[in-house]
C-alpha positions, 0 to 999 in steps of 0.5 A: 500500500503506497504512502502519500509521500511515495506515490509513483509519478508514472502511475498517475501520469504527471510530472513530479512538480505537477504532483507536488502541486496536486497534493498541496494545491493552493486554496482560493486567495481573496484580494480584499482583506474584508472579503477574506474575513467574511468569506472565510467565516462563511466557508468555515460554517458551511464546510465544517459539517456546518449546521450550528444546530447540530452541535446541540443534539448531544451534551457531553461529559467526560467521566472521572474515576476510571483511569489514572489520567484523572491525576495528571497535572494540567501543565504544558511541562507535562505530556501524558503517555501510554500506560499499561492497560491505558491506566485503568484503575483497579476498582470494583463495579456495581456489576461485578457481583453478577458478572464475576462472582468468583473474581476470575475476570481481569480488571479490563473485562469487568470494566468493559462489562460495566460500560456495556451494562450502562448502555443496556440498562441506562436512560434511553437518551444516554450513551456511554462510549470509550474513546481511544484518543491516539495522537499521531507519531512524531512528524517532520514538522514537530522536529522543525518546531523543536529545532527553532522553538515554538515562538519562531515556528509560529512566527515564521516557519509554520507559514512555509512549505519547508526549509529547502531540506524538509517539506512539512506541508501536510507533514509526514511521520519521521522514522521515529514517528512510524516506530511510535505508531507500530508500538501502539499496536504491539503495546498500547492497545494490545491488552484492551478491548479492540476498537469497534470503529476507527476514525482518523484525521485526513492529514497524512501523519494521522493516516499513516499512524492509523495504518500502522497502529491498527494494522492487525484490525484493518482486514475487518475494520475500515477506518473512516476519514473525517474532516472534523478530526483535523488540527486547527485550520489555517496559516500553518502549512503542516495542517493543510491536507492533500486532495481527496484523490491523492488520499484515496490513492495512497490509502485505498482501504480507508473510507472517506466520509460523504461530502469530503471535497476534492481540494482542501476548502477549509485551510486559509493561509491568512486566517487561523481557526479560533479555539472557540471555532475548533471546539464547535467543530469538535462538538459537531464531530462527537455528535456525528459519531454518537449518531453514526455509532449506535452499537459501537462502544469502543472507538478510536480517534487518530488526531492532533495535539490541538484537536485533543485539547479541543476534544477535552474542552468540548467534553469538560475534561482537563487540558492535558497535553498528550505526547506524540504516539500516545493513546489517551482513554476517555469514558464519555457520557452523551445525553440527548437533548430532545428539546 
């Protein structure tokens, strides 16, 4: 299966320079500053699964008392990493007496049974799901940012396609990033319930992470690519996606959500998505997932550091930075607002 960075030029009948333009085609640029602001806001509303009412269908609340990440500090000096059994706490559940009277089940088996019972016997307008939030492995843009520092990256380098040596538009994984992704398969998710649904951002560092991390499951579970899992939109070229055709060519076993445009219509070189807009997009994403996945309880999301923070904000969780290549668990209660 070809990677985005390894698409054979001859197979698509274009020159290498043309291919690069096709992978990262500049989006429409408006001349007047006022038009930029108005039209980019309209594009944002119409293309981020854009009905405002959609974000009010479900209300979300992350649940405490199940994973050791409850005790993580809310600090930029900290990075959450993958823990054995994803940090599941040793505890009893109200369902243990009937499910495991002989105390023979594992902690994770008892946890899974408890969550399934919550869904089977709970209120009709409530659903519980366990999310495996996977941050992509180290990308080439992460290396450059560390080299120049966050301030200089945001000021200058993030707006460029590369530095003459490395290209970080729609950034790829480094070799170390690929190793991190493989380790998710062999250690991070080896001893927990396998995801029943797999979602991924369309940026190629996430696509490749998904391909490597969930390799044992891809014969039976098809990852779904969703725009709303993307990193904050605009300005930073590493967060600009490739065309739909290139993504489909490089990852033919992945499904692409309906309405996914050929070119990236969300990324604007002059406007960075606000944190509030990103959180609305994350809320819309969760609405989509809870509507799409009526039966699936264990769900993986392959995303970005900023997208993780946005998801935490949308669910009332602490803003805890997550390390590259790490898996972070979250038990989420969604309550349907029928008003």
